[in-house]
PDB file of the backbone (N, CA, C, O) and the ligand in Angstrom, with CONECT records:
HET     ZN  A 101       1
ATOM      1  N   MET A   1     219.964 115.915 246.490  1.00  0.00           N
ATOM      2  CA  MET A   1     219.987 114.844 245.607  1.00  0.00           C
ATOM      3  C   MET A   1     221.158 114.968 244.740  1.00  0.00           C
ATOM      4  O   MET A   1     221.382 116.072 244.243  1.00  0.00           O
ATOM      5  N   GLU A   2     222.023 113.874 244.463  1.00  0.00           N
ATOM      6  CA  GLU A   2     223.061 113.820 243.695  1.00  0.00           C
ATOM      7  C   GLU A   2     222.725 113.596 242.190  1.00  0.00           C
ATOM      8  O   GLU A   2     222.098 112.583 241.880  1.00  0.00           O
ATOM      9  N   ALA A   3     223.071 114.397 241.341  1.00  0.00           N
ATOM     10  CA  ALA A   3     222.649 114.312 239.990  1.00  0.00           C
ATOM     11  C   ALA A   3     222.998 113.014 239.279  1.00  0.00           C
ATOM     12  O   ALA A   3     222.364 112.655 238.287  1.00  0.00           O
ATOM     13  N   ASN A   4     224.076 112.260 239.820  1.00  0.00           N
ATOM     14  CA  ASN A   4     224.400 111.069 239.243  1.00  0.00           C
ATOM     15  C   ASN A   4     223.470 109.876 239.454  1.00  0.00           C
ATOM     16  O   ASN A   4     223.566 108.828 238.816  1.00  0.00           O
ATOM     17  N   ARG A   5     222.496 110.136 240.469  1.00  0.00           N
ATOM     18  CA  ARG A   5     221.407 109.161 240.631  1.00  0.00           C
ATOM     19  C   ARG A   5     220.416 109.234 239.409  1.00  0.00           C
ATOM     20  O   ARG A   5     219.718 108.255 239.148  1.00  0.00           O
ATOM     21  N   TYR A   6     220.353 110.307 238.710  1.00  0.00           N
ATOM     22  CA  TYR A   6     219.469 110.377 237.678  1.00  0.00           C
ATOM     23  C   TYR A   6     219.788 109.396 236.561  1.00  0.00           C
ATOM     24  O   TYR A   6     218.997 109.206 235.636  1.00  0.00           O
ATOM     25  N   TYR A   7     220.967 108.770 236.662  1.00  0.00           N
ATOM     26  CA  TYR A   7     221.407 107.744 235.601  1.00  0.00           C
ATOM     27  C   TYR A   7     221.141 106.273 236.018  1.00  0.00           C
ATOM     28  O   TYR A   7     221.347 105.309 235.280  1.00  0.00           O
ATOM     29  N   ASP A   8     220.662 106.210 237.280  1.00  0.00           N
ATOM     30  CA  ASP A   8     220.459 104.842 237.743  1.00  0.00           C
ATOM     31  C   ASP A   8     219.358 104.161 236.953  1.00  0.00           C
ATOM     32  O   ASP A   8     218.403 104.789 236.497  1.00  0.00           O
ATOM     33  N   GLU A   9     219.532 102.800 236.803  1.00  0.00           N
ATOM     34  CA  GLU A   9     218.614 102.044 235.834  1.00  0.00           C
ATOM     35  C   GLU A   9     217.053 102.238 236.337  1.00  0.00           C
ATOM     36  O   GLU A   9     216.107 102.401 235.566  1.00  0.00           O
ATOM     37  N   ASP A  10     216.977 102.197 237.543  1.00  0.00           N
ATOM     38  CA  ASP A  10     215.585 102.173 238.000  1.00  0.00           C
ATOM     39  C   ASP A  10     214.875 103.605 238.083  1.00  0.00           C
ATOM     40  O   ASP A  10     213.682 103.706 238.367  1.00  0.00           O
ATOM     41  N   PHE A  11     215.652 104.644 237.830  1.00  0.00           N
ATOM     42  CA  PHE A  11     215.172 105.984 237.850  1.00  0.00           C
ATOM     43  C   PHE A  11     213.930 106.255 237.007  1.00  0.00           C
ATOM     44  O   PHE A  11     212.969 106.915 237.399  1.00  0.00           O
ATOM     45  N   ASN A  12     214.054 105.628 235.701  1.00  0.00           N
ATOM     46  CA  ASN A  12     212.990 105.779 234.786  1.00  0.00           C
ATOM     47  C   ASN A  12     211.741 105.251 235.294  1.00  0.00           C
ATOM     48  O   ASN A  12     210.681 105.861 235.152  1.00  0.00           O
ATOM     49  N   GLU A  13     211.844 104.016 235.944  1.00  0.00           N
ATOM     50  CA  GLU A  13     210.571 103.405 236.509  1.00  0.00           C
ATOM     51  C   GLU A  13     209.875 104.381 237.492  1.00  0.00           C
ATOM     52  O   GLU A  13     208.655 104.539 237.544  1.00  0.00           O
ATOM     53  N   PHE A  14     210.831 105.046 238.303  1.00  0.00           N
ATOM     54  CA  PHE A  14     210.220 106.071 239.350  1.00  0.00           C
ATOM     55  C   PHE A  14     209.479 107.160 238.646  1.00  0.00           C
ATOM     56  O   PHE A  14     208.371 107.538 239.024  1.00  0.00           O
ATOM     57  N   ILE A  15     210.142 107.687 237.558  1.00  0.00           N
ATOM     58  CA  ILE A  15     209.470 108.769 236.715  1.00  0.00           C
ATOM     59  C   ILE A  15     208.149 108.336 236.160  1.00  0.00           C
ATOM     60  O   ILE A  15     207.122 108.999 236.308  1.00  0.00           O
ATOM     61  N   LYS A  16     208.215 107.153 235.490  1.00  0.00           N
ATOM     62  CA  LYS A  16     206.954 106.484 235.021  1.00  0.00           C
ATOM     63  C   LYS A  16     205.896 106.417 236.046  1.00  0.00           C
ATOM     64  O   LYS A  16     204.750 106.765 235.762  1.00  0.00           O
ATOM     65  N   GLU A  17     206.196 106.009 237.172  1.00  0.00           N
ATOM     66  CA  GLU A  17     205.190 105.926 238.285  1.00  0.00           C
ATOM     67  C   GLU A  17     204.668 107.291 238.594  1.00  0.00           C
ATOM     68  O   GLU A  17     203.476 107.414 238.877  1.00  0.00           O
ATOM     69  N   LEU A  18     205.514 108.394 238.561  1.00  0.00           N
ATOM     70  CA  LEU A  18     205.021 109.678 239.048  1.00  0.00           C
ATOM     71  C   LEU A  18     203.987 110.023 237.821  1.00  0.00           C
ATOM     72  O   LEU A  18     202.888 110.511 238.084  1.00  0.00           O
ATOM     73  N   ILE A  19     204.357 109.769 236.559  1.00  0.00           N
ATOM     74  CA  ILE A  19     203.358 110.034 235.470  1.00  0.00           C
ATOM     75  C   ILE A  19     202.128 109.345 235.625  1.00  0.00           C
ATOM     76  O   ILE A  19     201.045 109.930 235.634  1.00  0.00           O
ATOM     77  N   ASP A  20     202.282 107.945 235.763  1.00  0.00           N
ATOM     78  CA  ASP A  20     201.076 107.165 235.906  1.00  0.00           C
ATOM     79  C   ASP A  20     200.056 107.473 237.058  1.00  0.00           C
ATOM     80  O   ASP A  20     198.834 107.348 236.976  1.00  0.00           O
ATOM     81  N   THR A  21     200.791 107.907 238.167  1.00  0.00           N
ATOM     82  CA  THR A  21     199.866 108.252 239.244  1.00  0.00           C
ATOM     83  C   THR A  21     199.484 109.721 239.288  1.00  0.00           C
ATOM     84  O   THR A  21     198.860 110.208 240.230  1.00  0.00           O
ATOM     85  N   GLN A  22     199.903 110.426 238.189  1.00  0.00           N
ATOM     86  CA  GLN A  22     199.501 111.806 238.021  1.00  0.00           C
ATOM     87  C   GLN A  22     199.933 112.768 239.129  1.00  0.00           C
ATOM     88  O   GLN A  22     199.208 113.671 239.546  1.00  0.00           O
ATOM     89  N   ARG A  23     201.164 112.511 239.573  1.00  0.00           N
ATOM     90  CA  ARG A  23     201.743 113.323 240.624  1.00  0.00           C
ATOM     91  C   ARG A  23     202.327 114.714 240.129  1.00  0.00           C
ATOM     92  O   ARG A  23     202.530 115.674 240.873  1.00  0.00           O
ATOM     93  N   LEU A  24     202.559 114.680 238.806  1.00  0.00           N
ATOM     94  CA  LEU A  24     203.219 115.945 238.178  1.00  0.00           C
ATOM     95  C   LEU A  24     202.131 117.050 238.065  1.00  0.00           C
ATOM     96  O   LEU A  24     200.966 116.705 237.869  1.00  0.00           O
ATOM     97  N   ASN A  25     202.442 118.292 238.173  1.00  0.00           N
ATOM     98  CA  ASN A  25     201.448 119.316 238.243  1.00  0.00           C
ATOM     99  C   ASN A  25     200.839 119.542 236.918  1.00  0.00           C
ATOM    100  O   ASN A  25     199.621 119.719 236.891  1.00  0.00           O
ATOM    101  N   ASP A  26     201.484 119.562 235.856  1.00  0.00           N
ATOM    102  CA  ASP A  26     200.881 119.980 234.452  1.00  0.00           C
ATOM    103  C   ASP A  26     201.553 119.284 233.322  1.00  0.00           C
ATOM    104  O   ASP A  26     202.530 118.554 233.492  1.00  0.00           O
ATOM    105  N   SER A  27     201.027 119.517 232.199  1.00  0.00           N
ATOM    106  CA  SER A  27     201.491 118.805 230.952  1.00  0.00           C
ATOM    107  C   SER A  27     202.937 119.149 230.714  1.00  0.00           C
ATOM    108  O   SER A  27     203.699 118.326 230.206  1.00  0.00           O
ATOM    109  N   LYS A  28     203.335 120.383 231.082  1.00  0.00           N
ATOM    110  CA  LYS A  28     204.740 120.760 230.940  1.00  0.00           C
ATOM    111  C   LYS A  28     205.690 119.889 231.624  1.00  0.00           C
ATOM    112  O   LYS A  28     206.630 119.317 231.072  1.00  0.00           O
ATOM    113  N   GLU A  29     205.380 119.824 232.879  1.00  0.00           N
ATOM    114  CA  GLU A  29     206.206 118.832 233.701  1.00  0.00           C
ATOM    115  C   GLU A  29     206.181 117.456 233.199  1.00  0.00           C
ATOM    116  O   GLU A  29     207.210 116.781 233.170  1.00  0.00           O
ATOM    117  N   GLU A  30     205.019 117.005 232.795  1.00  0.00           N
ATOM    118  CA  GLU A  30     204.752 115.592 232.356  1.00  0.00           C
ATOM    119  C   GLU A  30     205.654 115.344 231.034  1.00  0.00           C
ATOM    120  O   GLU A  30     206.251 114.297 230.782  1.00  0.00           O
ATOM    121  N   GLY A  31     205.631 116.570 230.205  1.00  0.00           N
ATOM    122  CA  GLY A  31     206.380 116.396 228.899  1.00  0.00           C
ATOM    123  C   GLY A  31     207.825 116.302 229.133  1.00  0.00           C
ATOM    124  O   GLY A  31     208.505 115.562 228.422  1.00  0.00           O
ATOM    125  N   ILE A  32     208.315 116.957 230.023  1.00  0.00           N
ATOM    126  CA  ILE A  32     209.736 117.055 230.448  1.00  0.00           C
ATOM    127  C   ILE A  32     210.188 115.622 231.051  1.00  0.00           C
ATOM    128  O   ILE A  32     211.231 115.032 230.770  1.00  0.00           O
ATOM    129  N   ALA A  33     209.179 115.195 231.939  1.00  0.00           N
ATOM    130  CA  ALA A  33     209.496 113.777 232.564  1.00  0.00           C
ATOM    131  C   ALA A  33     209.650 112.758 231.496  1.00  0.00           C
ATOM    132  O   ALA A  33     210.537 111.905 231.506  1.00  0.00           O
ATOM    133  N   LYS A  34     208.618 112.903 230.442  1.00  0.00           N
ATOM    134  CA  LYS A  34     208.749 111.771 229.406  1.00  0.00           C
ATOM    135  C   LYS A  34     209.930 111.942 228.510  1.00  0.00           C
ATOM    136  O   LYS A  34     210.371 110.983 227.878  1.00  0.00           O
ATOM    137  N   LYS A  35     210.444 113.107 228.437  1.00  0.00           N
ATOM    138  CA  LYS A  35     211.656 113.339 227.646  1.00  0.00           C
ATOM    139  C   LYS A  35     212.934 112.649 228.443  1.00  0.00           C
ATOM    140  O   LYS A  35     213.904 112.139 227.882  1.00  0.00           O
ATOM    141  N   VAL A  36     212.745 112.735 229.742  1.00  0.00           N
ATOM    142  CA  VAL A  36     213.904 112.250 230.603  1.00  0.00           C
ATOM    143  C   VAL A  36     213.899 110.651 230.313  1.00  0.00           C
ATOM    144  O   VAL A  36     214.959 110.054 230.126  1.00  0.00           O
ATOM    145  N   ILE A  37     212.723 110.038 230.288  1.00  0.00           N
ATOM    146  CA  ILE A  37     212.659 108.629 230.172  1.00  0.00           C
ATOM    147  C   ILE A  37     213.112 108.257 228.780  1.00  0.00           C
ATOM    148  O   ILE A  37     213.769 107.230 228.609  1.00  0.00           O
ATOM    149  N   ASP A  38     212.774 109.080 227.748  1.00  0.00           N
ATOM    150  CA  ASP A  38     213.101 108.663 226.330  1.00  0.00           C
ATOM    151  C   ASP A  38     214.575 108.951 225.969  1.00  0.00           C
ATOM    152  O   ASP A  38     215.287 108.156 225.356  1.00  0.00           O
ATOM    153  N   ASP A  39     214.953 110.143 226.402  1.00  0.00           N
ATOM    154  CA  ASP A  39     216.249 110.666 225.965  1.00  0.00           C
ATOM    155  C   ASP A  39     217.396 110.862 227.056  1.00  0.00           C
ATOM    156  O   ASP A  39     218.560 111.148 226.775  1.00  0.00           O
ATOM    157  N   GLY A  40     216.929 110.678 228.262  1.00  0.00           N
ATOM    158  CA  GLY A  40     217.823 110.846 229.337  1.00  0.00           C
ATOM    159  C   GLY A  40     217.888 112.309 229.924  1.00  0.00           C
ATOM    160  O   GLY A  40     217.557 113.270 229.230  1.00  0.00           O
ATOM    161  N   PHE A  41     218.316 112.444 231.197  1.00  0.00           N
ATOM    162  CA  PHE A  41     218.306 113.583 231.850  1.00  0.00           C
ATOM    163  C   PHE A  41     219.156 114.698 231.229  1.00  0.00           C
ATOM    164  O   PHE A  41     218.861 115.888 231.342  1.00  0.00           O
ATOM    165  N   ASP A  42     220.299 114.215 230.523  1.00  0.00           N
ATOM    166  CA  ASP A  42     221.239 115.084 229.909  1.00  0.00           C
ATOM    167  C   ASP A  42     220.653 115.805 228.686  1.00  0.00           C
ATOM    168  O   ASP A  42     221.165 116.835 228.247  1.00  0.00           O
ATOM    169  N   SER A  43     219.583 115.243 228.160  1.00  0.00           N
ATOM    170  CA  SER A  43     219.008 115.795 226.960  1.00  0.00           C
ATOM    171  C   SER A  43     218.205 117.122 227.229  1.00  0.00           C
ATOM    172  O   SER A  43     217.847 117.864 226.315  1.00  0.00           O
ATOM    173  N   LEU A  44     217.962 117.351 228.518  1.00  0.00           N
ATOM    174  CA  LEU A  44     217.207 118.541 228.915  1.00  0.00           C
ATOM    175  C   LEU A  44     218.011 119.835 228.831  1.00  0.00           C
ATOM    176  O   LEU A  44     219.235 119.795 228.947  1.00  0.00           O
ATOM    177  N   SER A  45     217.402 120.905 228.647  1.00  0.00           N
ATOM    178  CA  SER A  45     218.039 122.253 228.693  1.00  0.00           C
ATOM    179  C   SER A  45     218.224 122.587 230.250  1.00  0.00           C
ATOM    180  O   SER A  45     217.675 121.899 231.110  1.00  0.00           O
ATOM    181  N   ASP A  46     218.920 123.533 230.514  1.00  0.00           N
ATOM    182  CA  ASP A  46     219.071 124.052 231.920  1.00  0.00           C
ATOM    183  C   ASP A  46     217.743 124.353 232.454  1.00  0.00           C
ATOM    184  O   ASP A  46     217.457 123.947 233.580  1.00  0.00           O
ATOM    185  N   LYS A  47     216.915 125.014 231.774  1.00  0.00           N
ATOM    186  CA  LYS A  47     215.650 125.465 232.245  1.00  0.00           C
ATOM    187  C   LYS A  47     214.749 124.257 232.484  1.00  0.00           C
ATOM    188  O   LYS A  47     213.998 124.250 233.459  1.00  0.00           O
ATOM    189  N   GLN A  48     214.797 123.260 231.649  1.00  0.00           N
ATOM    190  CA  GLN A  48     214.003 122.124 231.723  1.00  0.00           C
ATOM    191  C   GLN A  48     214.477 121.259 233.007  1.00  0.00           C
ATOM    192  O   GLN A  48     213.661 120.714 233.749  1.00  0.00           O
ATOM    193  N   LYS A  49     215.812 121.192 233.184  1.00  0.00           N
ATOM    194  CA  LYS A  49     216.255 120.603 234.295  1.00  0.00           C
ATOM    195  C   LYS A  49     215.785 121.053 235.561  1.00  0.00           C
ATOM    196  O   LYS A  49     215.449 120.290 236.466  1.00  0.00           O
ATOM    197  N   PHE A  50     215.759 122.452 235.629  1.00  0.00           N
ATOM    198  CA  PHE A  50     215.160 123.165 236.839  1.00  0.00           C
ATOM    199  C   PHE A  50     213.709 122.798 237.149  1.00  0.00           C
ATOM    200  O   PHE A  50     213.297 122.451 238.256  1.00  0.00           O
ATOM    201  N   VAL A  51     212.995 122.916 236.046  1.00  0.00           N
ATOM    202  CA  VAL A  51     211.640 122.565 236.186  1.00  0.00           C
ATOM    203  C   VAL A  51     211.308 121.091 236.646  1.00  0.00           C
ATOM    204  O   VAL A  51     210.430 120.801 237.459  1.00  0.00           O
ATOM    205  N   PHE A  52     212.144 120.208 236.004  1.00  0.00           N
ATOM    206  CA  PHE A  52     212.027 118.759 236.318  1.00  0.00           C
ATOM    207  C   PHE A  52     212.449 118.454 237.736  1.00  0.00           C
ATOM    208  O   PHE A  52     211.775 117.671 238.405  1.00  0.00           O
ATOM    209  N   GLU A  53     213.556 119.045 238.241  1.00  0.00           N
ATOM    210  CA  GLU A  53     214.022 118.719 239.589  1.00  0.00           C
ATOM    211  C   GLU A  53     213.046 119.331 240.620  1.00  0.00           C
ATOM    212  O   GLU A  53     212.849 118.821 241.723  1.00  0.00           O
ATOM    213  N   ASN A  54     212.495 120.373 240.217  1.00  0.00           N
ATOM    214  CA  ASN A  54     211.502 121.051 241.087  1.00  0.00           C
ATOM    215  C   ASN A  54     210.235 120.255 241.301  1.00  0.00           C
ATOM    216  O   ASN A  54     209.635 120.157 242.371  1.00  0.00           O
ATOM    217  N   ALA A  55     209.888 119.671 240.094  1.00  0.00           N
ATOM    218  CA  ALA A  55     208.601 118.841 239.981  1.00  0.00           C
ATOM    219  C   ALA A  55     208.846 117.600 240.869  1.00  0.00           C
ATOM    220  O   ALA A  55     208.006 117.296 241.716  1.00  0.00           O
ATOM    221  N   ILE A  56     209.940 116.896 240.704  1.00  0.00           N
ATOM    222  CA  ILE A  56     210.119 115.646 241.353  1.00  0.00           C
ATOM    223  C   ILE A  56     210.399 115.846 242.830  1.00  0.00           C
ATOM    224  O   ILE A  56     210.118 114.929 243.602  1.00  0.00           O
ATOM    225  N   SER A  57     210.927 116.969 243.279  1.00  0.00           N
ATOM    226  CA  SER A  57     211.463 117.120 244.541  1.00  0.00           C
ATOM    227  C   SER A  57     210.623 116.893 245.732  1.00  0.00           C
ATOM    228  O   SER A  57     211.102 116.607 246.830  1.00  0.00           O
ATOM    229  N   HIS A  58     209.357 117.026 245.497  1.00  0.00           N
ATOM    230  CA  HIS A  58     208.237 116.665 246.520  1.00  0.00           C
ATOM    231  C   HIS A  58     208.184 115.079 246.825  1.00  0.00           C
ATOM    232  O   HIS A  58     207.613 114.645 247.825  1.00  0.00           O
ATOM    233  N   TYR A  59     208.787 114.302 245.938  1.00  0.00           N
ATOM    234  CA  TYR A  59     208.632 112.823 246.030  1.00  0.00           C
ATOM    235  C   TYR A  59     209.970 112.180 246.240  1.00  0.00           C
ATOM    236  O   TYR A  59     210.050 110.956 246.334  1.00  0.00           O
ATOM    237  N   VAL A  60     210.983 112.925 246.313  1.00  0.00           N
ATOM    238  CA  VAL A  60     212.387 112.397 246.397  1.00  0.00           C
ATOM    239  C   VAL A  60     212.977 112.564 247.777  1.00  0.00           C
ATOM    240  O   VAL A  60     213.027 113.702 248.242  1.00  0.00           O
ATOM    241  N   TYR A  61     213.418 111.560 248.461  1.00  0.00           N
ATOM    242  CA  TYR A  61     214.009 111.590 249.736  1.00  0.00           C
ATOM    243  C   TYR A  61     215.476 111.116 249.510  1.00  0.00           C
ATOM    244  O   TYR A  61     215.695 110.033 248.968  1.00  0.00           O
ATOM    245  N   ASP A  62     216.409 111.880 249.901  1.00  0.00           N
ATOM    246  CA  ASP A  62     217.826 111.403 249.806  1.00  0.00           C
ATOM    247  C   ASP A  62     218.053 110.194 250.713  1.00  0.00           C
ATOM    248  O   ASP A  62     218.508 109.157 250.230  1.00  0.00           O
ATOM    249  N   GLU A  63     217.788 110.280 251.854  1.00  0.00           N
ATOM    250  CA  GLU A  63     218.137 109.090 252.552  1.00  0.00           C
ATOM    251  C   GLU A  63     216.947 108.690 253.582  1.00  0.00           C
ATOM    252  O   GLU A  63     215.999 109.430 253.846  1.00  0.00           O
ATOM    253  N   CYS A  64     217.144 107.477 254.084  1.00  0.00           N
ATOM    254  CA  CYS A  64     216.147 106.891 254.936  1.00  0.00           C
ATOM    255  C   CYS A  64     216.128 107.689 256.341  1.00  0.00           C
ATOM    256  O   CYS A  64     217.176 108.050 256.877  1.00  0.00           O
ATOM    257  N   SER A  65     214.976 107.912 256.840  1.00  0.00           N
ATOM    258  CA  SER A  65     214.961 108.709 257.990  1.00  0.00           C
ATOM    259  C   SER A  65     215.376 107.959 259.181  1.00  0.00           C
ATOM    260  O   SER A  65     215.608 108.548 260.237  1.00  0.00           O
ATOM    261  N   ARG A  66     215.487 106.582 259.053  1.00  0.00           N
ATOM    262  CA  ARG A  66     215.790 105.725 260.115  1.00  0.00           C
ATOM    263  C   ARG A  66     217.281 105.282 260.087  1.00  0.00           C
ATOM    264  O   ARG A  66     218.010 105.481 261.059  1.00  0.00           O
ATOM    265  N   CYS A  67     217.674 104.738 259.066  1.00  0.00           N
ATOM    266  CA  CYS A  67     219.053 104.211 258.986  1.00  0.00           C
ATOM    267  C   CYS A  67     219.991 105.062 258.244  1.00  0.00           C
ATOM    268  O   CYS A  67     221.200 104.844 258.323  1.00  0.00           O
ATOM    269  N   GLY A  68     219.481 106.096 257.470  1.00  0.00           N
ATOM    270  CA  GLY A  68     220.366 107.148 256.946  1.00  0.00           C
ATOM    271  C   GLY A  68     220.980 106.678 255.578  1.00  0.00           C
ATOM    272  O   GLY A  68     221.697 107.400 254.885  1.00  0.00           O
ATOM    273  N   LEU A  69     220.652 105.498 255.289  1.00  0.00           N
ATOM    274  CA  LEU A  69     221.173 104.948 253.774  1.00  0.00           C
ATOM    275  C   LEU A  69     220.249 105.518 252.732  1.00  0.00           C
ATOM    276  O   LEU A  69     219.083 105.866 252.918  1.00  0.00           O
ATOM    277  N   GLU A  70     220.971 105.566 251.545  1.00  0.00           N
ATOM    278  CA  GLU A  70     220.209 106.040 250.327  1.00  0.00           C
ATOM    279  C   GLU A  70     219.001 105.157 250.032  1.00  0.00           C
ATOM    280  O   GLU A  70     219.046 103.931 250.128  1.00  0.00           O
ATOM    281  N   ILE A  71     217.899 105.856 249.661  1.00  0.00           N
ATOM    282  CA  ILE A  71     216.689 105.096 249.363  1.00  0.00           C
ATOM    283  C   ILE A  71     216.769 104.817 247.803  1.00  0.00           C
ATOM    284  O   ILE A  71     216.943 105.724 246.989  1.00  0.00           O
ATOM    285  N   PRO A  72     216.643 103.622 247.496  1.00  0.00           N
ATOM    286  CA  PRO A  72     216.682 103.321 246.051  1.00  0.00           C
ATOM    287  C   PRO A  72     215.386 103.799 245.314  1.00  0.00           C
ATOM    288  O   PRO A  72     214.301 103.777 245.895  1.00  0.00           O
ATOM    289  N   TRP A  73     215.527 104.252 243.964  1.00  0.00           N
ATOM    290  CA  TRP A  73     214.442 104.749 243.327  1.00  0.00           C
ATOM    291  C   TRP A  73     213.091 103.805 243.460  1.00  0.00           C
ATOM    292  O   TRP A  73     211.952 104.244 243.617  1.00  0.00           O
ATOM    293  N   CYS A  74     213.423 102.577 243.374  1.00  0.00           N
ATOM    294  CA  CYS A  74     212.242 101.650 243.335  1.00  0.00           C
ATOM    295  C   CYS A  74     211.459 101.634 244.607  1.00  0.00           C
ATOM    296  O   CYS A  74     210.353 101.102 244.696  1.00  0.00           O
ATOM    297  N   GLU A  75     212.083 102.245 245.600  1.00  0.00           N
ATOM    298  CA  GLU A  75     211.365 102.204 246.949  1.00  0.00           C
ATOM    299  C   GLU A  75     210.788 103.716 247.270  1.00  0.00           C
ATOM    300  O   GLU A  75     210.126 104.011 248.265  1.00  0.00           O
ATOM    301  N   MET A  76     211.169 104.579 246.245  1.00  0.00           N
ATOM    302  CA  MET A  76     210.992 105.979 246.640  1.00  0.00           C
ATOM    303  C   MET A  76     209.465 106.269 246.825  1.00  0.00           C
ATOM    304  O   MET A  76     209.091 106.988 247.751  1.00  0.00           O
ATOM    305  N   SER A  77     208.651 105.749 246.007  1.00  0.00           N
ATOM    306  CA  SER A  77     207.231 106.136 246.110  1.00  0.00           C
ATOM    307  C   SER A  77     206.612 105.488 247.301  1.00  0.00           C
ATOM    308  O   SER A  77     205.612 106.001 247.804  1.00  0.00           O
ATOM    309  N   GLY A  78     207.164 104.333 247.819  1.00  0.00           N
ATOM    310  CA  GLY A  78     206.733 103.626 249.015  1.00  0.00           C
ATOM    311  C   GLY A  78     207.189 104.474 250.164  1.00  0.00           C
ATOM    312  O   GLY A  78     206.445 104.616 251.135  1.00  0.00           O
ATOM    313  N   ALA A  79     208.330 105.030 250.115  1.00  0.00           N
ATOM    314  CA  ALA A  79     208.898 105.812 251.095  1.00  0.00           C
ATOM    315  C   ALA A  79     208.021 107.031 251.554  1.00  0.00           C
ATOM    316  O   ALA A  79     208.119 107.489 252.693  1.00  0.00           O
ATOM    317  N   GLU A  80     207.220 107.497 250.679  1.00  0.00           N
ATOM    318  CA  GLU A  80     206.367 108.643 250.859  1.00  0.00           C
ATOM    319  C   GLU A  80     205.268 108.180 251.878  1.00  0.00           C
ATOM    320  O   GLU A  80     204.761 108.979 252.666  1.00  0.00           O
ATOM    321  N   ASP A  81     204.950 106.968 251.832  1.00  0.00           N
ATOM    322  CA  ASP A  81     203.841 106.479 252.565  1.00  0.00           C
ATOM    323  C   ASP A  81     204.366 105.885 253.997  1.00  0.00           C
ATOM    324  O   ASP A  81     203.570 105.796 254.932  1.00  0.00           O
ATOM    325  N   ASN A  82     205.587 105.524 254.124  1.00  0.00           N
ATOM    326  CA  ASN A  82     206.080 104.952 255.397  1.00  0.00           C
ATOM    327  C   ASN A  82     207.066 105.779 256.118  1.00  0.00           C
ATOM    328  O   ASN A  82     208.036 105.261 256.671  1.00  0.00           O
ATOM    329  N   GLY A  83     206.857 106.983 256.126  1.00  0.00           N
ATOM    330  CA  GLY A  83     207.674 107.840 257.068  1.00  0.00           C
ATOM    331  C   GLY A  83     209.024 108.111 256.486  1.00  0.00           C
ATOM    332  O   GLY A  83     209.953 108.345 257.260  1.00  0.00           O
ATOM    333  N   LYS A  84     209.215 108.101 255.223  1.00  0.00           N
ATOM    334  CA  LYS A  84     210.452 108.439 254.471  1.00  0.00           C
ATOM    335  C   LYS A  84     211.493 107.428 254.885  1.00  0.00           C
ATOM    336  O   LYS A  84     212.640 107.842 255.058  1.00  0.00           O
ATOM    337  N   MET A  85     211.227 106.169 255.061  1.00  0.00           N
ATOM    338  CA  MET A  85     212.063 105.115 255.361  1.00  0.00           C
ATOM    339  C   MET A  85     212.282 104.095 254.191  1.00  0.00           C
ATOM    340  O   MET A  85     211.371 103.777 253.426  1.00  0.00           O
ATOM    341  N   CYS A  86     213.463 103.645 254.116  1.00  0.00           N
ATOM    342  CA  CYS A  86     213.718 102.493 253.135  1.00  0.00           C
ATOM    343  C   CYS A  86     212.718 101.353 253.578  1.00  0.00           C
ATOM    344  O   CYS A  86     212.231 101.302 254.708  1.00  0.00           O
ATOM    345  N   SER A  87     212.468 100.459 252.585  1.00  0.00           N
ATOM    346  CA  SER A  87     211.568  99.306 252.840  1.00  0.00           C
ATOM    347  C   SER A  87     211.961  98.480 254.031  1.00  0.00           C
ATOM    348  O   SER A  87     211.130  98.085 254.849  1.00  0.00           O
ATOM    349  N   TRP A  88     213.282  98.221 254.113  1.00  0.00           N
ATOM    350  CA  TRP A  88     213.842  97.450 255.196  1.00  0.00           C
ATOM    351  C   TRP A  88     213.526  98.015 256.571  1.00  0.00           C
ATOM    352  O   TRP A  88     213.077  97.285 257.455  1.00  0.00           O
ATOM    353  N   CYS A  89     213.755  99.296 256.756  1.00  0.00           N
ATOM    354  CA  CYS A  89     213.340  99.920 257.991  1.00  0.00           C
ATOM    355  C   CYS A  89     211.913 100.053 258.211  1.00  0.00           C
ATOM    356  O   CYS A  89     211.454 100.009 259.353  1.00  0.00           O
ATOM    357  N   ALA A  90     211.144 100.222 257.131  1.00  0.00           N
ATOM    358  CA  ALA A  90     209.659 100.254 257.282  1.00  0.00           C
ATOM    359  C   ALA A  90     209.197  98.938 257.840  1.00  0.00           C
ATOM    360  O   ALA A  90     208.241  98.918 258.616  1.00  0.00           O
ATOM    361  N   GLN A  91     209.820  97.842 257.489  1.00  0.00           N
ATOM    362  CA  GLN A  91     209.414  96.629 257.784  1.00  0.00           C
ATOM    363  C   GLN A  91     209.916  96.326 259.288  1.00  0.00           C
ATOM    364  O   GLN A  91     209.256  95.604 260.036  1.00  0.00           O
ATOM    365  N   LEU A  92     210.963  96.844 259.623  1.00  0.00           N
ATOM    366  CA  LEU A  92     211.502  96.742 261.084  1.00  0.00           C
ATOM    367  C   LEU A  92     210.656  97.461 262.124  1.00  0.00           C
ATOM    368  O   LEU A  92     210.310  97.047 263.230  1.00  0.00           O
ATOM    369  N   SER A  93     210.377  98.709 261.493  1.00  0.00           N
ATOM    370  CA  SER A  93     209.486  99.590 262.556  1.00  0.00           C
ATOM    371  C   SER A  93     208.158  99.060 262.782  1.00  0.00           C
ATOM    372  O   SER A  93     207.496  99.396 263.765  1.00  0.00           O
ATOM    373  N   LYS A  94     207.752  98.256 261.920  1.00  0.00           N
ATOM    374  CA  LYS A  94     206.351  97.687 262.149  1.00  0.00           C
ATOM    375  C   LYS A  94     206.414  96.683 263.217  1.00  0.00           C
ATOM    376  O   LYS A  94     205.405  96.387 263.857  1.00  0.00           O
ATOM    377  N   ASN A  95     207.567  96.144 263.437  1.00  0.00           N
ATOM    378  CA  ASN A  95     207.756  95.141 264.546  1.00  0.00           C
ATOM    379  C   ASN A  95     208.186  95.820 265.923  1.00  0.00           C
ATOM    380  O   ASN A  95     208.230  95.164 266.964  1.00  0.00           O
ATOM    381  N   ASP A  96     208.478  97.082 265.868  1.00  0.00           N
ATOM    382  CA  ASP A  96     208.868  97.736 267.029  1.00  0.00           C
ATOM    383  C   ASP A  96     207.887  97.724 268.140  1.00  0.00           C
ATOM    384  O   ASP A  96     208.153  98.280 269.205  1.00  0.00           O
TER     385      ASP A  96
HETATM  386 ZN    ZN A 101     216.490 102.543 256.351  1.00  0.00          ZN2+
END
């Protein structure tokens, strides 16, 4: 994962979703995630960044398993359910 993607506009939405659906392990991870939403990834200490990246890594896919393009954050939680594909490929593969 390239760190610059943490500054995408829809990254916060993705983090919010992880919190809302209680996918983070504990209150520590949740607290750090909320800090990212409020103050940005840059506000974290190195240690917090490590915990945060580790926490979200289970839900983040760099690229679509079918077309190889970057999966946008807004499609990330959906990608988990449809074979790590972007929504476009998920749609196409249904028609295969
Ligand atoms: Zn794709």
